[in-house]
C-alpha positions as CSV (number, residue, x, y, z in Angstrom):
1,M,-80.6,29.6,38.9
2,P,-77.8,27.2,37.4
3,P,-75.3,28.4,35.2
4,K,-76.7,26.2,32.4
5,Q,-80.4,27.5,32.8
6,I,-79.1,31.2,32.9
7,V,-77.3,30.3,29.4
8,A,-80.4,28.7,28.2
9,Q,-82.5,31.4,29.3
10,G,-80.3,34.2,27.7
11,A,-80.4,32.3,24.2
12,A,-84.1,31.8,24.6
13,T,-84.3,35.7,25.2
14,A,-82.1,36.4,22.3
15,A,-83.8,34.2,20.0
16,S,-87.3,35.8,20.7
17,A,-85.7,39.2,20.4
18,E,-84.4,38.1,16.8
19,N,-87.7,36.8,15.6
20,A,-89.5,40.0,16.9
21,S,-86.9,42.2,15.1
22,I,-87.0,40.3,12.0
23,S,-90.9,40.0,11.5
24,S,-91.0,43.6,12.4
25,R,-88.6,44.6,9.3
26,I,-90.8,42.0,7.1
27,K,-94.1,43.9,8.2
28,S,-92.8,47.0,7.4
29,L,-91.6,45.8,4.0
30,N,-94.9,44.1,3.4
31,E,-96.6,47.6,3.9
32,L,-94.9,49.3,1.2
33,S,-96.5,50.2,-1.9
34,P,-96.6,47.8,-5.1
35,E,-94.1,49.9,-6.8
36,L,-91.7,50.0,-3.9
37,K,-92.0,46.4,-3.6
38,A,-91.0,45.9,-6.9
39,K,-88.1,47.8,-6.7
40,L,-86.6,45.7,-3.9
41,A,-87.4,42.5,-5.5
42,V,-84.2,42.7,-7.6
43,D,-82.3,43.4,-4.3
44,L,-83.8,40.4,-2.4
45,Q,-83.1,38.1,-5.1
46,N,-79.5,39.3,-5.1
47,E,-79.1,39.3,-1.5
48,S,-80.9,36.0,-1.1
49,T,-78.5,34.3,-3.7
50,E,-75.5,35.9,-1.7
51,H,-76.6,34.4,1.5
52,F,-78.3,31.3,0.9
53,G,-76.6,30.2,-2.6
54,F,-79.7,30.4,-4.6
55,E,-82.7,32.9,-4.7
56,A,-84.3,31.2,-1.9
57,I,-86.6,34.8,-1.5
58,K,-87.9,36.4,-5.0
59,S,-90.1,39.2,-3.6
60,V,-91.7,40.8,-0.6
61,D,-94.5,38.7,-0.8
62,D,-92.3,35.5,-0.4
63,L,-91.0,37.0,2.9
64,S,-94.5,37.6,3.9
65,Q,-95.3,34.0,4.1
66,I,-92.4,32.9,6.1
67,D,-93.0,32.0,10.1
68,I,-89.8,33.1,11.5
69,S,-90.4,31.4,14.7
70,K,-90.3,27.9,13.0
71,L,-87.1,28.4,11.2
72,P,-83.9,26.9,12.6
73,P,-81.3,29.1,13.8
74,T,-79.1,29.0,10.7
75,Q,-82.1,29.8,8.3
76,R,-83.3,32.5,10.7
77,K,-79.7,34.3,10.4
78,L,-79.8,34.2,6.7
79,I,-83.4,35.6,6.5
80,D,-82.2,38.5,9.1
81,S,-79.1,39.1,6.8
82,T,-80.9,39.3,3.7
83,T,-83.7,41.5,4.6
84,M,-81.6,43.7,6.8
85,H,-78.9,44.3,3.9
86,V,-81.7,45.2,1.4
87,V,-83.2,48.0,4.0
88,D,-79.5,49.0,4.7
89,S,-78.6,49.6,0.9
90,N,-82.1,51.5,0.2
91,L,-81.9,53.5,3.4
92,V,-80.3,57.1,2.6
93,P,-78.0,58.9,5.0
94,I,-78.5,62.8,5.3
95,A,-75.5,65.1,5.0
96,V,-74.9,67.4,7.7
97,L,-73.3,70.7,6.1
98,K,-72.1,73.7,7.8
99,H,-75.3,75.9,7.6
100,S,-77.9,73.4,6.5
101,I,-78.9,69.8,6.5
102,K,-79.0,68.1,2.9
103,P,-81.1,65.1,1.8
104,T,-79.2,63.1,-0.6
105,G,-82.3,60.8,-1.9
106,K,-85.4,59.3,-1.1
107,Q,-86.1,57.0,1.8
108,I,-87.5,53.4,1.2
109,Y,-90.0,54.1,3.8
110,P,-92.6,56.7,2.5
111,D,-93.6,57.8,6.4
112,L,-90.0,58.1,7.1
113,Q,-89.4,60.3,4.1
114,A,-92.5,62.3,5.1
115,L,-91.2,62.8,8.6
116,V,-87.5,63.8,7.1
117,D,-89.2,66.4,4.6
118,A,-91.3,67.8,7.8
119,T,-88.3,68.1,10.0
120,S,-87.1,71.8,10.2
121,D,-83.5,72.1,8.8
122,D,-82.7,74.6,11.6
123,D,-83.9,72.3,14.5
124,T,-82.0,69.3,13.0
125,L,-78.9,71.4,12.4
126,A,-79.0,72.9,15.9
127,V,-79.1,69.1,17.4
128,S,-76.6,68.0,15.2
129,S,-74.1,70.9,16.1
130,K,-73.7,69.3,19.6
131,V,-72.2,66.3,18.0
132,G,-68.5,66.1,17.3
133,R,-65.8,63.5,16.1
134,I,-63.0,62.2,18.6
135,R,-59.8,62.2,16.9
136,Y,-56.3,62.0,18.5
137,W,-52.6,62.5,17.4
138,V,-49.5,60.5,18.6
139,R,-47.2,63.0,20.4
140,N,-44.0,63.6,18.9
141,G,-42.5,65.9,21.5
142,L,-43.5,69.2,20.0
143,P,-46.6,71.4,21.3
144,A,-50.0,70.4,20.2
145,S,-50.2,73.4,17.8
146,S,-47.6,71.6,15.5
147,M,-50.2,68.5,15.0
148,Q,-51.3,68.3,11.4
149,E,-54.7,67.6,10.3
150,N,-53.3,64.7,8.0
151,E,-51.7,63.3,11.2
152,A,-55.0,62.6,13.2
153,Y,-57.0,59.4,13.5
154,L,-60.5,59.3,13.8
155,A,-61.6,57.2,16.9
156,G,-65.3,57.6,17.0
157,T,-67.9,60.0,17.7
158,G,-69.5,62.0,20.9
159,F,-72.0,64.2,22.2
160,V,-72.5,66.8,24.7
161,V,-74.3,65.3,27.7
162,G,-73.5,68.1,30.6
163,P,-71.1,70.8,31.5
164,G,-67.5,70.0,30.3
165,M,-68.9,66.3,29.5
166,V,-69.2,64.3,26.1
167,A,-70.5,60.7,25.9
168,T,-68.9,58.2,23.7
169,A,-68.8,54.6,23.1
170,C,-66.6,52.6,25.5
171,H,-64.6,50.9,22.9
172,V,-63.4,54.3,21.7
173,L,-61.4,54.4,24.6
174,N,-59.3,51.7,23.1
175,Y,-57.8,54.2,21.0
176,I,-57.5,57.3,23.6
177,A,-57.2,55.8,27.2
178,D,-54.3,54.5,29.0
179,N,-53.6,50.9,29.5
180,N,-55.8,50.7,32.6
181,L,-58.8,53.0,31.2
182,I,-58.2,55.5,33.9
183,G,-57.3,58.4,32.1
184,I,-56.2,59.7,28.7
185,S,-53.0,58.2,27.4
186,P,-49.9,60.5,27.9
187,T,-48.5,59.3,24.4
188,I,-51.5,60.8,22.5
189,W,-53.3,64.3,22.1
190,A,-57.2,63.9,22.0
191,K,-59.9,66.2,21.2
192,I,-63.3,66.3,20.0
193,D,-64.2,68.9,16.9
194,F,-67.9,69.7,16.2
195,S,-67.4,70.9,12.9
196,A,-69.3,69.9,9.7
197,D,-66.6,70.2,7.3
198,G,-63.0,69.5,7.1
199,Q,-61.9,73.1,6.5
200,T,-63.2,74.5,9.5
201,H,-62.9,73.6,13.3
202,K,-64.7,73.7,16.5
203,A,-62.2,71.8,18.6
204,F,-62.0,70.9,22.6
205,E,-59.3,69.0,24.1
206,I,-60.2,65.8,26.0
207,T,-58.9,65.8,29.3
208,G,-60.1,62.6,31.2
209,I,-62.5,59.9,31.7
210,L,-65.2,60.6,34.3
211,G,-67.1,57.1,34.2
212,K,-67.8,53.9,31.7
213,G,-70.0,51.0,31.7
214,T,-69.2,48.4,34.3
215,L,-70.7,45.3,32.4
216,Q,-69.7,43.4,29.4
217,G,-71.8,45.1,26.9
218,Q,-72.7,48.3,28.7
219,D,-70.6,50.1,26.2
220,Y,-70.4,53.6,27.1
221,A,-68.0,56.1,28.3
222,I,-68.2,59.7,29.7
223,L,-65.0,62.1,28.9
224,A,-64.1,65.3,30.4
225,V,-63.7,68.1,27.8
226,S,-62.3,71.4,28.2
227,S,-64.8,74.3,28.4
228,L,-63.3,76.6,25.9
229,G,-62.1,75.6,22.5
230,E,-58.8,75.1,21.3
231,D,-58.7,79.0,19.9
232,G,-59.5,80.0,23.4
233,A,-62.6,81.5,22.6
234,G,-65.4,79.3,21.6
235,S,-67.5,77.5,24.3
236,L,-68.7,73.7,24.6
237,P,-72.3,73.4,23.2
238,D,-75.2,73.1,25.4
239,P,-76.0,69.3,26.1
240,M,-78.5,67.3,24.1
241,I,-81.7,66.8,25.4
242,M,-82.4,63.1,26.8
243,G,-85.7,61.3,26.1
244,L,-87.5,58.0,26.3
245,D,-88.0,55.6,23.3
246,T,-91.3,54.7,24.3
247,N,-93.2,56.0,21.2
248,T,-90.4,56.2,18.8
249,K,-90.8,54.6,15.5
250,Y,-87.7,56.1,13.2
251,V,-84.4,57.4,14.5
252,G,-81.5,59.1,13.2
253,V,-77.6,58.1,14.2
254,I,-75.9,61.4,14.0
255,G,-72.2,60.9,13.6
256,Y,-68.9,60.6,11.6
257,P,-68.8,57.7,9.4
258,D,-65.3,56.4,8.3
259,V,-65.9,57.1,4.8
260,S,-62.2,56.7,3.8
261,G,-62.1,53.3,5.4
262,A,-65.1,52.3,3.0
263,K,-63.4,53.9,-0.1
264,K,-60.5,52.0,0.5
265,A,-62.3,48.7,1.2
266,C,-64.3,49.0,-2.1
267,S,-61.2,50.3,-4.1
268,P,-59.5,47.8,-6.6
269,G,-57.6,45.3,-4.4
270,G,-59.6,46.3,-1.5
271,T,-61.4,43.8,1.0
272,G,-64.5,44.1,3.1
273,C,-66.6,45.9,0.4
274,D,-70.1,45.0,2.0
275,E,-73.3,46.9,1.1
276,T,-73.0,49.4,3.7
277,N,-69.2,50.2,2.5
278,K,-70.2,50.5,-0.9
279,W,-73.1,52.8,-0.3
280,F,-70.9,55.1,1.7
281,A,-67.9,55.0,-0.9
282,D,-70.4,55.8,-3.8
283,F,-71.9,58.5,-1.4
284,S,-68.3,60.1,-1.0
285,K,-67.9,60.4,-4.9
286,T,-71.0,62.7,-5.0
287,N,-70.7,64.6,-1.4
288,P,-66.9,64.8,-1.3
289,D,-66.5,67.3,1.5
290,V,-69.3,65.7,3.8
291,I,-67.7,64.6,7.0
292,K,-71.1,64.2,9.4
293,V,-74.1,62.7,8.5
294,I,-77.4,61.7,10.2
295,S,-78.3,58.0,9.1
296,P,-81.9,57.4,9.4
297,G,-83.9,54.4,9.9
298,R,-86.6,52.2,11.5
299,K,-86.5,51.3,15.1
300,T,-86.6,47.6,15.1
301,G,-86.4,46.3,19.0
302,D,-86.3,47.4,22.3
303,F,-85.4,44.8,25.2
304,S,-82.9,44.1,27.8
305,P,-81.3,40.8,27.3
306,H,-78.5,41.2,30.3
307,G,-80.2,43.6,32.4
308,F,-79.8,46.8,30.9
309,P,-82.0,48.2,28.0
310,I,-80.8,47.8,24.3
311,L,-82.4,49.4,21.2
312,T,-82.1,47.9,17.7
313,Y,-82.6,49.8,14.5
314,D,-81.8,49.4,10.8
315,S,-79.9,52.6,10.1
316,P,-76.9,52.4,7.7
317,T,-73.6,52.9,9.9
318,L,-70.0,52.7,9.6
319,G,-67.0,52.4,11.8
320,G,-66.3,56.2,13.4
321,Q,-70.1,56.4,14.2
322,S,-69.3,54.4,17.4
323,G,-70.6,56.8,20.0
324,S,-73.0,58.6,18.0
325,P,-76.2,59.6,19.7
326,V,-79.6,58.0,18.6
327,I,-82.3,60.5,18.0
328,D,-85.9,60.2,17.6
329,L,-86.4,62.0,14.3
330,L,-89.8,63.6,15.5
331,T,-88.8,64.9,18.8
332,H,-85.0,65.2,18.4
333,Q,-84.3,63.8,21.5
334,V,-81.6,61.7,22.3
335,I,-82.7,57.9,23.3
336,G,-79.5,55.7,22.9
337,L,-76.1,55.7,22.4
338,H,-74.9,53.8,19.2
339,Y,-71.9,51.3,19.6
340,C,-72.4,48.4,16.9
341,C,-72.8,47.2,14.2
342,T,-72.8,47.3,10.7
343,G,-69.4,47.3,9.2
344,Y,-68.1,46.8,12.8
345,A,-64.9,44.7,12.8
346,P,-64.4,42.8,16.5
347,K,-61.0,43.3,18.1
348,N,-59.5,41.2,20.8
349,D,-58.4,44.1,22.8
350,V,-61.4,46.0,23.3
351,P,-62.2,47.3,27.2
352,S,-64.2,45.0,29.4
353,C,-67.2,47.3,28.9
354,A,-67.5,46.8,25.4
355,A,-69.2,43.8,23.4
356,L,-67.2,41.8,21.0
357,T,-70.4,40.9,19.0
358,P,-73.9,42.7,19.1
359,I,-75.8,41.4,22.0
360,S,-79.3,40.9,20.5
361,L,-78.7,39.0,17.2
362,G,-75.1,37.9,17.4
363,D,-74.2,39.1,13.9
364,K,-73.2,42.4,11.9
365,S,-76.5,42.8,10.5
366,Q,-78.1,44.8,13.0
367,N,-77.5,48.1,14.6
368,E,-77.5,48.5,18.5
369,A,-77.5,51.4,21.1
370,L,-77.6,51.6,24.7
371,S,-81.0,53.0,25.8
372,I,-79.6,56.6,26.9
373,K,-81.7,55.9,30.5
374,N,-78.7,53.1,30.8
375,V,-75.8,55.9,30.3
376,V,-74.8,57.1,33.8
377,I,-74.0,60.9,33.5
378,P,-71.8,62.0,36.5
379,A,-72.9,65.1,38.5
380,R,-70.4,68.2,38.1
């Protein structure tokens, strides 16, 4: 097939996926109760004015009258951003505490709320305990024991996928790998910490890179991790259970959002205070000690634009959650590896296996994960 035809086919596939994703989201909003629809009307009007410049959409009923497939690309993008931001700002992340799971509000989707209510805290906590924050310290010639907590930088999130193995997003390597993405940089000390609060630690040293995606957009990496904790006693958690997303309706992204970045963006004089940053900044005011969250949402798409499967969903996420496991909230099985995109700031120096922009929609209003079946876990 000639290159121009390949490009045209790819564009058509992306547009079709975009139409399906937006239509699915509008359908879910249209199925809400009259009370919830009325509650969303103000948000729709505000978002519509923000994106279109006027109240192009005044209610959920207005949305249901729109044929997405007949809109020009620019208007379709605006509809996507408007509806996504309304959903995003009305979904409520769940706090993961040391000994429990803490809902912090009611979810916009009633059946999602019912699922969260019915889910065992113990089961969810057990799954969450296999997810850790990946951090690094700049070496100063002193032993690792001299590194202070306030000197750490958050690179992303990772989760256990096998003996001594943790999966994360490939672009997380941009912070911790050497120039050739072969091993851990000799200038830093990297570790993954599975704790749910900033005062206690269950940390393990990251010792190497076992594998990563080979194509642009195949944004995953497998890290080698020490089997014993830094205290010399604790062992790495057991691997998470992998599953298929065939019947998944609602998902949870378990990870460590960069709340401090959100607070900075939304502080006086800050920049980039979008809906997601504002929500997490407000969340931090009432949950100041929470560092690990489950971002719940609705699965909105499942397709393969570049030959490998991608999932999309409307969970609110921030930077820091890159590399998080995306779980089916009903089965607690991992179905994807989160790499993008709400609150994501593209960089020019990301590794070749990472995508600069979301693959599916080409903007920042959707979240994406590699289907877990696309993540190659080495045998050890």
